[in-house]
C-alpha positions in Angstrom: 3.0 97.7 37.0 -0.4 96.9 35.2 -0.9 100.6 35.1 2.0 101.5 34.0 2.2 98.8 31.4 -1.0 99.9 30.3 0.1 103.2 30.0 3.5 102.3 28.1 1.3 100.4 25.5 -0.9 103.3 24.7 1.5 106.0 24.2 3.0 103.6 21.8 -0.2 102.8 20.2 -1.0 106.6 20.2 2.4 107.6 18.6 2.2 105.1 16.0 0.4 105.9 12.1 -1.1 102.2 12.3 -1.8 99.1 14.6 1.2 96.9 12.9 3.8 99.6 13.4 2.8 99.8 17.0 2.8 96.1 17.7 6.4 95.8 16.3 7.4 99.1 18.3 5.6 97.8 21.3 7.3 94.1 21.1 10.6 95.1 20.4 10.5 98.1 23.5 9.0 95.5 25.8 11.2 92.8 24.9 14.4 94.7 25.6 12.5 96.5 29.1 11.9 92.6 29.9 15.2 91.5 29.1 16.9 94.3 31.1 14.8 94.4 34.4 17.3 92.2 36.4 14.9 89.0 36.7 16.3 87.4 33.7 19.7 88.8 33.6 21.2 89.8 36.7 22.5 93.9 36.7 26.0 92.7 36.3 25.6 91.0 32.9 24.0 93.7 31.1 26.3 95.1 28.9 27.5 98.9 29.2 25.4 100.4 26.7 22.1 98.8 27.7 22.6 100.1 31.3 20.1 103.0 30.7 17.2 100.4 29.8 17.7 98.9 33.1 17.7 102.2 34.7 14.6 103.2 33.3 12.7 100.4 33.2 9.4 100.5 35.1 9.4 96.9 35.3 12.5 96.8 37.2 11.3 99.1 39.9 8.4 96.8 40.0 10.0 93.8 40.3 12.1 95.6 43.2 9.3 96.7 45.1 7.7 93.2 45.2 11.0 91.5 46.6 11.4 94.1 49.4 7.6 93.8 50.0 8.3 90.1 50.2 11.3 89.5 51.7 12.2 92.0 53.5 12.6 91.2 57.1 11.9 87.8 57.0 14.0 85.3 59.1 14.4 82.9 56.6 17.1 82.3 54.8 17.8 80.9 51.6 20.8 78.9 50.5 21.8 77.9 46.8 23.4 74.3 47.3 25.6 72.9 44.4 
């Protein structure tokens, strides 16, 4: 995830005319990617017009790989009590 985040930031910096513009673009895009990665908002609650961000988010796939690695094949059951 770190390498992809760095590459994402460098691509925005290279395409921007100045550092201030790069900072604004990066903040807006990274906020959208973070909010639609499925960690803060479940996939089913993301509006239809933002689903493309969810499916193209590098953060989503990184979080999913981390969860699979951590909890796959784990005999411990997690229960949520009301």
